[in-house]
PDB file of N, H, CA, C and O in Angstrom:
ATOM      1  N   MET A   1       6.784   1.365  17.106  1.00  0.00           N
ATOM      2  CA  MET A   1       7.493   2.387  16.366  1.00  0.00           C
ATOM      3  C   MET A   1       7.260   2.250  14.859  1.00  0.00           C
ATOM      4  O   MET A   1       7.232   3.245  14.133  1.00  0.00           O
ATOM      5  N   LEU A   2       7.099   1.039  14.410  1.00  0.00           N
ATOM      6  H   LEU A   2       7.122   0.231  14.999  1.00  0.00           H
ATOM      7  CA  LEU A   2       6.881   0.833  12.986  1.00  0.00           C
ATOM      8  C   LEU A   2       5.533   1.419  12.552  1.00  0.00           C
ATOM      9  O   LEU A   2       5.430   2.044  11.497  1.00  0.00           O
ATOM     10  N   LEU A   3       4.507   1.211  13.377  1.00  0.00           N
ATOM     11  H   LEU A   3       4.592   0.703  14.235  1.00  0.00           H
ATOM     12  CA  LEU A   3       3.202   1.789  13.047  1.00  0.00           C
ATOM     13  C   LEU A   3       3.260   3.306  13.051  1.00  0.00           C
ATOM     14  O   LEU A   3       2.650   3.957  12.203  1.00  0.00           O
ATOM     15  N   ALA A   4       3.987   3.868  13.997  1.00  0.00           N
ATOM     16  H   ALA A   4       4.483   3.339  14.686  1.00  0.00           H
ATOM     17  CA  ALA A   4       4.104   5.327  14.067  1.00  0.00           C
ATOM     18  C   ALA A   4       4.818   5.886  12.834  1.00  0.00           C
ATOM     19  O   ALA A   4       4.455   6.951  12.334  1.00  0.00           O
ATOM     20  N   SER A   5       5.813   5.182  12.353  1.00  0.00           N
ATOM     21  H   SER A   5       6.107   4.316  12.759  1.00  0.00           H
ATOM     22  CA  SER A   5       6.516   5.668  11.161  1.00  0.00           C
ATOM     23  C   SER A   5       5.637   5.532   9.911  1.00  0.00           C
ATOM     24  O   SER A   5       5.680   6.385   9.024  1.00  0.00           O
ATOM     25  N   TYR A   6       4.841   4.458   9.843  1.00  0.00           N
ATOM     26  H   TYR A   6       4.806   3.765  10.564  1.00  0.00           H
ATOM     27  CA  TYR A   6       3.890   4.348   8.734  1.00  0.00           C
ATOM     28  C   TYR A   6       2.844   5.457   8.796  1.00  0.00           C
ATOM     29  O   TYR A   6       2.456   6.000   7.762  1.00  0.00           O
ATOM     30  N   LEU A   7       2.384   5.796   9.999  1.00  0.00           N
ATOM     31  H   LEU A   7       2.699   5.354  10.839  1.00  0.00           H
ATOM     32  CA  LEU A   7       1.412   6.879  10.152  1.00  0.00           C
ATOM     33  C   LEU A   7       2.013   8.216   9.721  1.00  0.00           C
ATOM     34  O   LEU A   7       1.354   9.015   9.055  1.00  0.00           O
ATOM     35  N   THR A   8       3.254   8.450  10.101  1.00  0.00           N
ATOM     36  H   THR A   8       3.790   7.802  10.641  1.00  0.00           H
ATOM     37  CA  THR A   8       3.926   9.681   9.699  1.00  0.00           C
ATOM     38  C   THR A   8       4.050   9.758   8.182  1.00  0.00           C
ATOM     39  O   THR A   8       3.804  10.806   7.585  1.00  0.00           O
ATOM     40  N   GLY A   9       4.426   8.658   7.570  1.00  0.00           N
ATOM     41  H   GLY A   9       4.625   7.806   8.055  1.00  0.00           H
ATOM     42  CA  GLY A   9       4.521   8.628   6.108  1.00  0.00           C
ATOM     43  C   GLY A   9       3.175   8.837   5.441  1.00  0.00           C
ATOM     44  O   GLY A   9       3.085   9.520   4.420  1.00  0.00           O
ATOM     45  N   ALA A  10       2.118   8.249   6.015  1.00  0.00           N
ATOM     46  H   ALA A  10       2.191   7.694   6.843  1.00  0.00           H
ATOM     47  CA  ALA A  10       0.781   8.414   5.438  1.00  0.00           C
ATOM     48  C   ALA A  10       0.344   9.870   5.500  1.00  0.00           C
ATOM     49  O   ALA A  10      -0.231  10.388   4.542  1.00  0.00           O
ATOM     50  N   PHE A  11       0.614  10.534   6.621  1.00  0.00           N
ATOM     51  H   PHE A  11       1.081  10.113   7.398  1.00  0.00           H
ATOM     52  CA  PHE A  11       0.229  11.941   6.734  1.00  0.00           C
ATOM     53  C   PHE A  11       1.091  12.838   5.847  1.00  0.00           C
ATOM     54  O   PHE A  11       0.610  13.860   5.357  1.00  0.00           O
ATOM     55  N   CYS A  12       2.341  12.476   5.636  1.00  0.00           N
ATOM     56  H   CYS A  12       2.731  11.646   6.034  1.00  0.00           H
ATOM     57  CA  CYS A  12       3.188  13.253   4.722  1.00  0.00           C
ATOM     58  C   CYS A  12       2.691  13.131   3.286  1.00  0.00           C
ATOM     59  O   CYS A  12       2.656  14.118   2.552  1.00  0.00           O
ATOM     60  N   VAL A  13       2.309  11.929   2.888  1.00  0.00           N
ATOM     61  H   VAL A  13       2.337  11.127   3.484  1.00  0.00           H
ATOM     62  CA  VAL A  13       1.771  11.732   1.535  1.00  0.00           C
ATOM     63  C   VAL A  13       0.452  12.482   1.379  1.00  0.00           C
ATOM     64  O   VAL A  13       0.218  13.124   0.355  1.00  0.00           O
ATOM     65  N   ALA A  14      -0.409  12.403   2.394  1.00  0.00           N
ATOM     66  H   ALA A  14      -0.218  11.883   3.227  1.00  0.00           H
ATOM     67  CA  ALA A  14      -1.693  13.102   2.326  1.00  0.00           C
ATOM     68  C   ALA A  14      -1.496  14.618   2.292  1.00  0.00           C
ATOM     69  O   ALA A  14      -2.207  15.323   1.575  1.00  0.00           O
ATOM     70  N   ALA A  15      -0.541  15.114   3.057  1.00  0.00           N
ATOM     71  H   ALA A  15       0.037  14.542   3.639  1.00  0.00           H
ATOM     72  CA  ALA A  15      -0.285  16.560   3.063  1.00  0.00           C
ATOM     73  C   ALA A  15       0.262  17.034   1.720  1.00  0.00           C
ATOM     74  O   ALA A  15      -0.109  18.106   1.241  1.00  0.00           O
ATOM     75  N   THR A  16       1.133  16.248   1.119  1.00  0.00           N
ATOM     76  H   THR A  16       1.434  15.377   1.508  1.00  0.00           H
ATOM     77  CA  THR A  16       1.658  16.618  -0.195  1.00  0.00           C
ATOM     78  C   THR A  16       0.558  16.589  -1.246  1.00  0.00           C
ATOM     79  O   THR A  16       0.492  17.467  -2.106  1.00  0.00           O
ATOM     80  N   GLY A  17      -0.305  15.580  -1.178  1.00  0.00           N
ATOM     81  H   GLY A  17      -0.251  14.867  -0.479  1.00  0.00           H
ATOM     82  CA  GLY A  17      -1.436  15.527  -2.098  1.00  0.00           C
ATOM     83  C   GLY A  17      -2.384  16.696  -1.905  1.00  0.00           C
ATOM     84  O   GLY A  17      -2.894  17.245  -2.882  1.00  0.00           O
ATOM     85  N   ALA A  18      -2.629  17.087  -0.654  1.00  0.00           N
ATOM     86  H   ALA A  18      -2.214  16.641   0.139  1.00  0.00           H
ATOM     87  CA  ALA A  18      -3.505  18.231  -0.387  1.00  0.00           C
ATOM     88  C   ALA A  18      -2.884  19.531  -0.902  1.00  0.00           C
ATOM     89  O   ALA A  18      -3.589  20.413  -1.391  1.00  0.00           O
ATOM     90  N   TRP A  19      -1.570  19.638  -0.788  1.00  0.00           N
ATOM     91  H   TRP A  19      -0.997  18.921  -0.391  1.00  0.00           H
ATOM     92  CA  TRP A  19      -0.882  20.827  -1.298  1.00  0.00           C
ATOM     93  C   TRP A  19      -1.047  20.936  -2.814  1.00  0.00           C
ATOM     94  O   TRP A  19      -1.301  22.019  -3.341  1.00  0.00           O
ATOM     95  N   TYR A  20      -0.902  19.817  -3.501  1.00  0.00           N
ATOM     96  H   TYR A  20      -0.696  18.937  -3.072  1.00  0.00           H
ATOM     97  CA  TYR A  20      -1.075  19.833  -4.951  1.00  0.00           C
ATOM     98  C   TYR A  20      -2.531  20.091  -5.340  1.00  0.00           C
ATOM     99  O   TYR A  20      -2.789  20.734  -6.357  1.00  0.00           O
ATOM    100  N   VAL A  21      -3.475  19.605  -4.553  1.00  0.00           N
ATOM    101  H   VAL A  21      -3.265  19.082  -3.727  1.00  0.00           H
ATOM    102  CA  VAL A  21      -4.887  19.873  -4.845  1.00  0.00           C
ATOM    103  C   VAL A  21      -5.168  21.366  -4.703  1.00  0.00           C
ATOM    104  O   VAL A  21      -5.851  21.954  -5.541  1.00  0.00           O
ATOM    105  N   LEU A  22      -4.644  21.976  -3.646  1.00  0.00           N
ATOM    106  H   LEU A  22      -4.089  21.498  -2.965  1.00  0.00           H
ATOM    107  CA  LEU A  22      -4.871  23.410  -3.433  1.00  0.00           C
ATOM    108  C   LEU A  22      -4.219  24.268  -4.522  1.00  0.00           C
ATOM    109  O   LEU A  22      -4.746  25.314  -4.900  1.00  0.00           O
ATOM    110  N   ARG A  23      -3.080  23.815  -5.012  1.00  0.00           N
ATOM    111  H   ARG A  23      -2.652  22.965  -4.704  1.00  0.00           H
ATOM    112  CA  ARG A  23      -2.400  24.570  -6.066  1.00  0.00           C
ATOM    113  C   ARG A  23      -2.892  24.219  -7.457  1.00  0.00           C
ATOM    114  O   ARG A  23      -2.461  24.820  -8.441  1.00  0.00           O
ATOM    115  N   ARG A  24      -3.795  23.246  -7.546  1.00  0.00           N
ATOM    116  H   ARG A  24      -4.145  22.758  -6.747  1.00  0.00           H
ATOM    117  CA  ARG A  24      -4.374  22.797  -8.807  1.00  0.00           C
ATOM    118  C   ARG A  24      -3.301  22.310  -9.790  1.00  0.00           C
ATOM    119  O   ARG A  24      -3.321  22.641 -10.976  1.00  0.00           O
ATOM    120  N   GLU A  25      -2.373  21.520  -9.262  1.00  0.00           N
ATOM    121  H   GLU A  25      -2.356  21.252  -8.299  1.00  0.00           H
ATOM    122  CA  GLU A  25      -1.327  20.909 -10.082  1.00  0.00           C
ATOM    123  C   GLU A  25      -1.439  19.398  -9.968  1.00  0.00           C
ATOM    124  O   GLU A  25      -1.863  18.881  -8.935  1.00  0.00           O
ATOM    125  N   TYR A  26      -1.067  18.699 -11.006  1.00  0.00           N
ATOM    126  H   TYR A  26      -0.722  19.118 -11.846  1.00  0.00           H
ATOM    127  CA  TYR A  26      -1.075  17.229 -11.014  1.00  0.00           C
ATOM    128  C   TYR A  26      -2.393  16.685 -10.466  1.00  0.00           C
ATOM    129  O   TYR A  26      -2.399  15.938  -9.487  1.00  0.00           O
ATOM    130  N   HIS A  27      -3.486  17.051 -11.083  1.00  0.00           N
ATOM    131  H   HIS A  27      -3.481  17.658 -11.878  1.00  0.00           H
ATOM    132  CA  HIS A  27      -4.821  16.800 -10.543  1.00  0.00           C
ATOM    133  C   HIS A  27      -5.066  15.321 -10.231  1.00  0.00           C
ATOM    134  O   HIS A  27      -5.491  14.991  -9.123  1.00  0.00           O
ATOM    135  N   ALA A  28      -4.809  14.443 -11.172  1.00  0.00           N
ATOM    136  H   ALA A  28      -4.464  14.711 -12.071  1.00  0.00           H
ATOM    137  CA  ALA A  28      -5.084  13.014 -10.950  1.00  0.00           C
ATOM    138  C   ALA A  28      -4.170  12.433  -9.874  1.00  0.00           C
ATOM    139  O   ALA A  28      -4.618  11.697  -8.995  1.00  0.00           O
ATOM    140  N   GLU A  29      -2.880  12.774  -9.954  1.00  0.00           N
ATOM    141  H   GLU A  29      -2.515  13.371 -10.668  1.00  0.00           H
ATOM    142  CA  GLU A  29      -1.921  12.224  -8.992  1.00  0.00           C
ATOM    143  C   GLU A  29      -2.173  12.751  -7.588  1.00  0.00           C
ATOM    144  O   GLU A  29      -2.045  12.016  -6.609  1.00  0.00           O
ATOM    145  N   SER A  30      -2.531  14.027  -7.495  1.00  0.00           N
ATOM    146  H   SER A  30      -2.634  14.624  -8.290  1.00  0.00           H
ATOM    147  CA  SER A  30      -2.737  14.600  -6.164  1.00  0.00           C
ATOM    148  C   SER A  30      -3.948  13.988  -5.478  1.00  0.00           C
ATOM    149  O   SER A  30      -3.930  13.782  -4.264  1.00  0.00           O
ATOM    150  N   ARG A  31      -4.989  13.698  -6.228  1.00  0.00           N
ATOM    151  H   ARG A  31      -5.004  13.866  -7.214  1.00  0.00           H
ATOM    152  CA  ARG A  31      -6.168  13.074  -5.625  1.00  0.00           C
ATOM    153  C   ARG A  31      -5.859  11.643  -5.171  1.00  0.00           C
ATOM    154  O   ARG A  31      -6.358  11.198  -4.137  1.00  0.00           O
ATOM    155  N   ILE A  32      -5.049  10.933  -5.935  1.00  0.00           N
ATOM    156  H   ILE A  32      -4.644  11.295  -6.775  1.00  0.00           H
ATOM    157  CA  ILE A  32      -4.652   9.579  -5.544  1.00  0.00           C
ATOM    158  C   ILE A  32      -3.785   9.638  -4.287  1.00  0.00           C
ATOM    159  O   ILE A  32      -3.963   8.829  -3.377  1.00  0.00           O
ATOM    160  N   MET A  33      -2.846  10.589  -4.229  1.00  0.00           N
ATOM    161  H   MET A  33      -2.701  11.247  -4.968  1.00  0.00           H
ATOM    162  CA  MET A  33      -1.995  10.724  -3.047  1.00  0.00           C
ATOM    163  C   MET A  33      -2.822  11.044  -1.807  1.00  0.00           C
ATOM    164  O   MET A  33      -2.606  10.466  -0.742  1.00  0.00           O
ATOM    165  N   LEU A  34      -3.752  11.950  -1.947  1.00  0.00           N
ATOM    166  H   LEU A  34      -3.929  12.420  -2.812  1.00  0.00           H
ATOM    167  CA  LEU A  34      -4.592  12.339  -0.826  1.00  0.00           C
ATOM    168  C   LEU A  34      -5.451  11.171  -0.356  1.00  0.00           C
ATOM    169  O   LEU A  34      -5.569  10.919   0.843  1.00  0.00           O
ATOM    170  N   ARG A  35      -6.043  10.468  -1.300  1.00  0.00           N
ATOM    171  H   ARG A  35      -5.948  10.673  -2.274  1.00  0.00           H
ATOM    172  CA  ARG A  35      -6.910   9.348  -0.959  1.00  0.00           C
ATOM    173  C   ARG A  35      -6.112   8.205  -0.313  1.00  0.00           C
ATOM    174  O   ARG A  35      -6.561   7.615   0.669  1.00  0.00           O
ATOM    175  N   MET A  36      -4.944   7.895  -0.858  1.00  0.00           N
ATOM    176  H   MET A  36      -4.579   8.374  -1.656  1.00  0.00           H
ATOM    177  CA  MET A  36      -4.153   6.795  -0.310  1.00  0.00           C
ATOM    178  C   MET A  36      -3.588   7.142   1.069  1.00  0.00           C
ATOM    179  O   MET A  36      -3.576   6.300   1.967  1.00  0.00           O
ATOM    180  N   GLY A  37      -3.123   8.373   1.236  1.00  0.00           N
ATOM    181  H   GLY A  37      -3.132   9.058   0.507  1.00  0.00           H
ATOM    182  CA  GLY A  37      -2.573   8.779   2.531  1.00  0.00           C
ATOM    183  C   GLY A  37      -3.622   8.766   3.627  1.00  0.00           C
ATOM    184  O   GLY A  37      -3.377   8.248   4.717  1.00  0.00           O
ATOM    185  N   LEU A  38      -4.791   9.332   3.347  1.00  0.00           N
ATOM    186  H   LEU A  38      -4.990   9.753   2.461  1.00  0.00           H
ATOM    187  CA  LEU A  38      -5.848   9.358   4.357  1.00  0.00           C
ATOM    188  C   LEU A  38      -6.431   7.969   4.593  1.00  0.00           C
ATOM    189  O   LEU A  38      -6.814   7.639   5.716  1.00  0.00           O
ATOM    190  N   GLY A  39      -6.502   7.160   3.547  1.00  0.00           N
ATOM    191  H   GLY A  39      -6.191   7.428   2.635  1.00  0.00           H
ATOM    192  CA  GLY A  39      -6.993   5.792   3.719  1.00  0.00           C
ATOM    193  C   GLY A  39      -6.073   4.955   4.592  1.00  0.00           C
ATOM    194  O   GLY A  39      -6.531   4.220   5.466  1.00  0.00           O
ATOM    195  N   LEU A  40      -4.779   5.071   4.351  1.00  0.00           N
ATOM    196  H   LEU A  40      -4.407   5.668   3.640  1.00  0.00           H
ATOM    197  CA  LEU A  40      -3.825   4.333   5.167  1.00  0.00           C
ATOM    198  C   LEU A  40      -3.846   4.820   6.610  1.00  0.00           C
ATOM    199  O   LEU A  40      -3.764   4.016   7.539  1.00  0.00           O
ATOM    200  N   ALA A  41      -3.956   6.137   6.802  1.00  0.00           N
ATOM    201  H   ALA A  41      -4.023   6.790   6.047  1.00  0.00           H
ATOM    202  CA  ALA A  41      -4.031   6.673   8.162  1.00  0.00           C
ATOM    203  C   ALA A  41      -5.297   6.210   8.865  1.00  0.00           C
ATOM    204  O   ALA A  41      -5.266   5.907  10.058  1.00  0.00           O
ATOM    205  N   ALA A  42      -6.413   6.150   8.142  1.00  0.00           N
ATOM    206  H   ALA A  42      -6.438   6.395   7.173  1.00  0.00           H
ATOM    207  CA  ALA A  42      -7.674   5.705   8.745  1.00  0.00           C
ATOM    208  C   ALA A  42      -7.600   4.246   9.187  1.00  0.00           C
ATOM    209  O   ALA A  42      -8.256   3.859  10.154  1.00  0.00           O
ATOM    210  N   VAL A  43      -6.822   3.447   8.500  1.00  0.00           N
ATOM    211  H   VAL A  43      -6.289   3.761   7.714  1.00  0.00           H
ATOM    212  CA  VAL A  43      -6.664   2.043   8.889  1.00  0.00           C
ATOM    213  C   VAL A  43      -5.670   1.911  10.045  1.00  0.00           C
ATOM    214  O   VAL A  43      -5.879   1.106  10.953  1.00  0.00           O
ATOM    215  N   LEU A  44      -4.598   2.692  10.014  1.00  0.00           N
ATOM    216  H   LEU A  44      -4.428   3.346   9.277  1.00  0.00           H
ATOM    217  CA  LEU A  44      -3.530   2.520  10.987  1.00  0.00           C
ATOM    218  C   LEU A  44      -3.805   3.171  12.340  1.00  0.00           C
ATOM    219  O   LEU A  44      -3.274   2.706  13.349  1.00  0.00           O
ATOM    220  N   ILE A  45      -4.606   4.219  12.398  1.00  0.00           N
ATOM    221  H   ILE A  45      -5.037   4.597  11.579  1.00  0.00           H
ATOM    222  CA  ILE A  45      -4.840   4.906  13.671  1.00  0.00           C
ATOM    223  C   ILE A  45      -5.490   3.985  14.707  1.00  0.00           C
ATOM    224  O   ILE A  45      -5.003   3.936  15.836  1.00  0.00           O
ATOM    225  N   PRO A  46      -6.570   3.247  14.385  1.00  0.00           N
ATOM    226  CA  PRO A  46      -7.116   2.342  15.407  1.00  0.00           C
ATOM    227  C   PRO A  46      -6.147   1.231  15.810  1.00  0.00           C
ATOM    228  O   PRO A  46      -6.124   0.813  16.967  1.00  0.00           O
ATOM    229  N   ILE A  47      -5.355   0.760  14.863  1.00  0.00           N
ATOM    230  H   ILE A  47      -5.374   1.099  13.922  1.00  0.00           H
ATOM    231  CA  ILE A  47      -4.368  -0.274  15.193  1.00  0.00           C
ATOM    232  C   ILE A  47      -3.319   0.290  16.139  1.00  0.00           C
ATOM    233  O   ILE A  47      -2.924  -0.373  17.098  1.00  0.00           O
ATOM    234  N   GLN A  48      -2.865   1.516  15.873  1.00  0.00           N
ATOM    235  H   GLN A  48      -3.185   2.054  15.093  1.00  0.00           H
ATOM    236  CA  GLN A  48      -1.880   2.162  16.745  1.00  0.00           C
ATOM    237  C   GLN A  48      -2.463   2.397  18.139  1.00  0.00           C
ATOM    238  O   GLN A  48      -1.772   2.198  19.138  1.00  0.00           O
ATOM    239  N   LEU A  49      -3.709   2.811  18.215  1.00  0.00           N
ATOM    240  H   LEU A  49      -4.271   2.973  17.403  1.00  0.00           H
ATOM    241  CA  LEU A  49      -4.349   3.005  19.521  1.00  0.00           C
ATOM    242  C   LEU A  49      -4.425   1.692  20.297  1.00  0.00           C
ATOM    243  O   LEU A  49      -4.156   1.664  21.498  1.00  0.00           O
ATOM    244  N   PHE A  50      -4.785   0.622  19.624  1.00  0.00           N
ATOM    245  H   PHE A  50      -5.004   0.645  18.648  1.00  0.00           H
ATOM    246  CA  PHE A  50      -4.901  -0.678  20.286  1.00  0.00           C
ATOM    247  C   PHE A  50      -3.548  -1.153  20.816  1.00  0.00           C
ATOM    248  O   PHE A  50      -3.442  -1.534  21.982  1.00  0.00           O
ATOM    249  N   PHE A  51      -2.521  -1.134  19.976  1.00  0.00           N
ATOM    250  H   PHE A  51      -2.607  -0.824  19.030  1.00  0.00           H
ATOM    251  CA  PHE A  51      -1.213  -1.608  20.409  1.00  0.00           C
ATOM    252  C   PHE A  51      -0.579  -0.675  21.431  1.00  0.00           C
ATOM    253  O   PHE A  51       0.146  -1.134  22.314  1.00  0.00           O
ATOM    254  N   GLY A  52      -0.839   0.625  21.329  1.00  0.00           N
ATOM    255  H   GLY A  52      -1.429   0.998  20.611  1.00  0.00           H
ATOM    256  CA  GLY A  52      -0.347   1.552  22.342  1.00  0.00           C
ATOM    257  C   GLY A  52      -0.970   1.283  23.696  1.00  0.00           C
ATOM    258  O   GLY A  52      -0.299   1.368  24.725  1.00  0.00           O
ATOM    259  N   HIS A  53      -2.262   0.955  23.697  1.00  0.00           N
ATOM    260  H   HIS A  53      -2.807   0.885  22.862  1.00  0.00           H
ATOM    261  CA  HIS A  53      -2.940   0.620  24.942  1.00  0.00           C
ATOM    262  C   HIS A  53      -2.368  -0.660  25.545  1.00  0.00           C
ATOM    263  O   HIS A  53      -2.176  -0.748  26.758  1.00  0.00           O
ATOM    264  N   LEU A  54      -2.096  -1.656  24.694  1.00  0.00           N
ATOM    265  H   LEU A  54      -2.253  -1.585  23.709  1.00  0.00           H
ATOM    266  CA  LEU A  54      -1.510  -2.905  25.195  1.00  0.00           C
ATOM    267  C   LEU A  54      -0.120  -2.676  25.782  1.00  0.00           C
ATOM    268  O   LEU A  54       0.198  -3.203  26.848  1.00  0.00           O
ATOM    269  N   CYS A  55       0.696  -1.906  25.104  1.00  0.00           N
ATOM    270  H   CYS A  55       0.438  -1.478  24.238  1.00  0.00           H
ATOM    271  CA  CYS A  55       2.054  -1.660  25.590  1.00  0.00           C
ATOM    272  C   CYS A  55       2.041  -0.833  26.867  1.00  0.00           C
ATOM    273  O   CYS A  55       2.851  -1.074  27.762  1.00  0.00           O
ATOM    274  N   GLY A  56       1.137   0.138  26.969  1.00  0.00           N
ATOM    275  H   GLY A  56       0.479   0.334  26.242  1.00  0.00           H
ATOM    276  CA  GLY A  56       1.041   0.943  28.177  1.00  0.00           C
ATOM    277  C   GLY A  56       0.585   0.129  29.366  1.00  0.00           C
ATOM    278  O   GLY A  56       1.097   0.307  30.471  1.00  0.00           O
ATOM    279  N   GLY A  57      -0.368  -0.762  29.157  1.00  0.00           N
ATOM    280  H   GLY A  57      -0.784  -0.907  28.259  1.00  0.00           H
ATOM    281  CA  GLY A  57      -0.830  -1.621  30.240  1.00  0.00           C
ATOM    282  C   GLY A  57       0.247  -2.585  30.700  1.00  0.00           C
ATOM    283  O   GLY A  57       0.385  -2.841  31.896  1.00  0.00           O
ATOM    284  N   TYR A  58       1.000  -3.115  29.769  1.00  0.00           N
ATOM    285  H   TYR A  58       0.887  -2.907  28.797  1.00  0.00           H
ATOM    286  CA  TYR A  58       2.095  -4.031  30.114  1.00  0.00           C
ATOM    287  C   TYR A  58       3.172  -3.292  30.901  1.00  0.00           C
ATOM    288  O   TYR A  58       3.681  -3.805  31.898  1.00  0.00           O
ATOM    289  N   GLY A  59       3.516  -2.098  30.457  1.00  0.00           N
ATOM    290  H   GLY A  59       3.103  -1.681  29.647  1.00  0.00           H
ATOM    291  CA  GLY A  59       4.536  -1.324  31.158  1.00  0.00           C
ATOM    292  C   GLY A  59       4.097  -0.920  32.547  1.00  0.00           C
ATOM    293  O   GLY A  59       4.928  -0.831  33.452  1.00  0.00           O
ATOM    294  N   GLN A  60       2.837  -0.679  32.736  1.00  0.00           N
ATOM    295  H   GLN A  60       2.162  -0.751  32.002  1.00  0.00           H
ATOM    296  CA  GLN A  60       2.331  -0.305  34.053  1.00  0.00           C
ATOM    297  C   GLN A  60       2.382  -1.487  35.015  1.00  0.00           C
ATOM    298  O   GLN A  60       2.673  -1.308  36.198  1.00  0.00           O
ATOM    299  N   GLN A  61       2.108  -2.672  34.528  1.00  0.00           N
ATOM    300  H   GLN A  61       1.872  -2.817  33.567  1.00  0.00           H
ATOM    301  CA  GLN A  61       2.138  -3.854  35.384  1.00  0.00           C
ATOM    302  C   GLN A  61       3.562  -4.281  35.724  1.00  0.00           C
ATOM    303  O   GLN A  61       3.849  -4.649  36.863  1.00  0.00           O
ATOM    304  N   VAL A  62       4.435  -4.231  34.753  1.00  0.00           N
ATOM    305  H   VAL A  62       4.201  -3.932  33.828  1.00  0.00           H
ATOM    306  CA  VAL A  62       5.784  -4.749  34.946  1.00  0.00           C
ATOM    307  C   VAL A  62       6.648  -3.800  35.763  1.00  0.00           C
ATOM    308  O   VAL A  62       7.365  -4.243  36.660  1.00  0.00           O
ATOM    309  N   SER A  63       6.597  -2.519  35.476  1.00  0.00           N
ATOM    310  H   SER A  63       6.014  -2.159  34.747  1.00  0.00           H
ATOM    311  CA  SER A  63       7.506  -1.575  36.137  1.00  0.00           C
ATOM    312  C   SER A  63       6.724  -0.520  36.917  1.00  0.00           C
ATOM    313  O   SER A  63       6.942   0.678  36.736  1.00  0.00           O
ATOM    314  N   ALA A  64       5.820  -0.962  37.776  1.00  0.00           N
ATOM    315  H   ALA A  64       5.643  -1.935  37.923  1.00  0.00           H
ATOM    316  CA  ALA A  64       5.027  -0.020  38.565  1.00  0.00           C
ATOM    317  C   ALA A  64       5.908   0.751  39.547  1.00  0.00           C
ATOM    318  O   ALA A  64       5.634   1.917  39.831  1.00  0.00           O
ATOM    319  N   CYS A  65       6.944   0.128  40.062  1.00  0.00           N
ATOM    320  H   CYS A  65       7.166  -0.819  39.831  1.00  0.00           H
ATOM    321  CA  CYS A  65       7.835   0.805  41.007  1.00  0.00           C
ATOM    322  C   CYS A  65       8.605   1.929  40.323  1.00  0.00           C
ATOM    323  O   CYS A  65       8.785   3.000  40.904  1.00  0.00           O
ATOM    324  N   GLN A  66       9.050   1.698  39.117  1.00  0.00           N
ATOM    325  H   GLN A  66       8.904   0.828  38.646  1.00  0.00           H
ATOM    326  CA  GLN A  66       9.832   2.708  38.412  1.00  0.00           C
ATOM    327  C   GLN A  66       8.976   3.880  37.976  1.00  0.00           C
ATOM    328  O   GLN A  66       9.476   5.000  37.870  1.00  0.00           O
ATOM    329  N   ASN A  67       7.703   3.648  37.722  1.00  0.00           N
ATOM    330  H   ASN A  67       7.298   2.738  37.809  1.00  0.00           H
ATOM    331  CA  ASN A  67       6.849   4.728  37.256  1.00  0.00           C
ATOM    332  C   ASN A  67       6.424   5.664  38.375  1.00  0.00           C
ATOM    333  O   ASN A  67       5.993   6.781  38.092  1.00  0.00           O
ATOM    334  N   GLY A  68       6.528   5.258  39.627  1.00  0.00           N
ATOM    335  H   GLY A  68       6.878   4.350  39.857  1.00  0.00           H
ATOM    336  CA  GLY A  68       6.107   6.111  40.724  1.00  0.00           C
ATOM    337  C   GLY A  68       7.058   7.258  40.998  1.00  0.00           C
ATOM    338  O   GLY A  68       6.634   8.286  41.527  1.00  0.00           O
ATOM    339  N   GLY A  69       8.327   7.119  40.655  1.00  0.00           N
ATOM    340  H   GLY A  69       8.671   6.285  40.225  1.00  0.00           H
ATOM    341  CA  GLY A  69       9.306   8.149  40.933  1.00  0.00           C
ATOM    342  C   GLY A  69       9.079   9.431  40.169  1.00  0.00           C
ATOM    343  O   GLY A  69       9.346  10.505  40.708  1.00  0.00           O
ATOM    344  N   ASP A  70       8.614   9.376  38.982  1.00  0.00           N
ATOM    345  H   ASP A  70       8.397   8.504  38.544  1.00  0.00           H
ATOM    346  CA  ASP A  70       8.399  10.584  38.202  1.00  0.00           C
ATOM    347  C   ASP A  70       7.135  11.331  38.625  1.00  0.00           C
ATOM    348  O   ASP A  70       6.955  12.493  38.258  1.00  0.00           O
ATOM    349  N   ARG A  71       6.275  10.692  39.378  1.00  0.00           N
ATOM    350  H   ARG A  71       6.421   9.749  39.676  1.00  0.00           H
ATOM    351  CA  ARG A  71       5.050  11.348  39.848  1.00  0.00           C
ATOM    352  C   ARG A  71       5.181  11.826  41.291  1.00  0.00           C
ATOM    353  O   ARG A  71       4.282  12.488  41.810  1.00  0.00           O
ATOM    354  N   GLY A  72       6.262  11.503  41.922  1.00  0.00           N
ATOM    355  H   GLY A  72       6.992  10.965  41.501  1.00  0.00           H
ATOM    356  CA  GLY A  72       6.455  11.897  43.317  1.00  0.00           C
ATOM    357  C   GLY A  72       5.717  11.007  44.294  1.00  0.00           C
ATOM    358  O   GLY A  72       5.499  11.406  45.437  1.00  0.00           O
ATOM    359  N   THR A  73       5.327   9.813  43.877  1.00  0.00           N
ATOM    360  H   THR A  73       5.504   9.489  42.948  1.00  0.00           H
ATOM    361  CA  THR A  73       4.586   8.926  44.754  1.00  0.00           C
ATOM    362  C   THR A  73       5.377   7.674  45.094  1.00  0.00           C
ATOM    363  O   THR A  73       4.805   6.681  45.545  1.00  0.00           O
ATOM    364  N   LEU A  74       6.644   7.711  44.890  1.00  0.00           N
ATOM    365  H   LEU A  74       7.108   8.517  44.524  1.00  0.00           H
ATOM    366  CA  LEU A  74       7.481   6.545  45.150  1.00  0.00           C
ATOM    367  C   LEU A  74       7.677   6.391  46.651  1.00  0.00           C
ATOM    368  O   LEU A  74       8.157   7.311  47.313  1.00  0.00           O
ATOM    369  N   GLU A  75       7.313   5.241  47.186  1.00  0.00           N
ATOM    370  H   GLU A  75       6.924   4.494  46.648  1.00  0.00           H
ATOM    371  CA  GLU A  75       7.460   4.978  48.605  1.00  0.00           C
ATOM    372  C   GLU A  75       8.651   4.064  48.827  1.00  0.00           C
ATOM    373  O   GLU A  75       8.907   3.160  48.033  1.00  0.00           O
ATOM    374  N   ARG A  76       9.362   4.298  49.888  1.00  0.00           N
ATOM    375  H   ARG A  76       9.154   5.033  50.534  1.00  0.00           H
ATOM    376  CA  ARG A  76      10.529   3.467  50.179  1.00  0.00           C
ATOM    377  C   ARG A  76      10.242   2.510  51.280  1.00  0.00           C
ATOM    378  O   ARG A  76      11.113   1.727  51.661  1.00  0.00           O
TER     379      ARG A  76
END
């Protein structure tokens, strides 16, 4: 969850910087915001994918019985 919140913040900063670039306001600051937001997102996305894969695999192994009920494949 912490990585996801950092990713959300990075995209919010990048979006605000892009908005200022399009409006041609705060030229230096907007380019820094855009660069920092996209740079942080570029670093965090592979990390989030890796940890998400680890957590999904762990959840599948530990609670395989509980996951079958939502798919209609739960056997009694």
